[in-house]
N, C-alpha and C positions, 0 to 999 in steps of 0.2 A: 282363269289359262285364257290366253287370245287362241288367236289362230300358228302363230309361231313355235308355241311350247304343246300344243300340241301333235303339232310335226315332228319335232323330237321328241317327244312321247312313242308317238306311235313307229319310229326310225329304229329306236335301241330294244323298243318289245318284239318287230318283226329280226331286228338280227340277233333279239337274244333267246324267239323261239327258232329263230333257222339255226345258229348255234346247237343247240338241246336234239335236234334233231340232227342234225350232221355227227353228233357223237354216240347218237343209242344208234344209226344206224352201222359205226364201226368206221365211219370216214371221221378220223380226228384234222388234228392241221398241216399235217404235211400228208396227206391223202390215207388213200382205205391201207397200207400196207407199216404206216407212219416214218423216221424217221432212219427206222436202223437198214431197211434195204432197200433204199431208193438208191439207186444209182449205181448196185453195188453186185456186179455177176461173178459168175462161181469161181475163176480166178483171182479176183477181188477177194473174194471171202474165206477162200482158199487159204490165203495168206495170213489173215487179220486170225484165223484159229492156229498158223501155224506161228504168227508171232507171238500170241497170247502163250501159246503155250510153252515160248523160249523166255519171256518174261516170268513163269511163272516160275519154272528150271533159275532161273537167276536168283529169284528173291527165294529159293529154298538154298543156292551157295552163298546168298549171303547172312541167310543164316549160318549157317555152319560155321563162317570165313568167325561171326562175333560172336557166336558161342567159344571159338579159339582164341580168340585172343580176352575175350573174359577169364579162362581159366587160365590162360597163361598169367594174366596174371594174375589172380588170384594165388596162385600156385608159386608166383613169383612173391608178391607179399609174404605167402607163409615163410618164406626161406628166410627174407631179409629179416622177422620176427625168429625164428629157431640161430641167426647169427647173434643177436641181441641177447640173447635168452644165456649166449656162453659166457 
């Protein structure tokens, strides 16, 4: 190994050791608290919670509408079959 290769290996080793120390101490890629709380104030946090609740409610409504649609299709198919049997 010549001097340039040894230098490259030492730089990589120093970076790896530094990354391990950062991870062990709680500092990740985005700081101490991570990406989740970076730059989010209380008002934005409350808005995020409200929007999550709204999305959850909308998903439940979609499930109900899908169930109604499937039930109507099944009942319509049953009525057609009963008319064919006559």
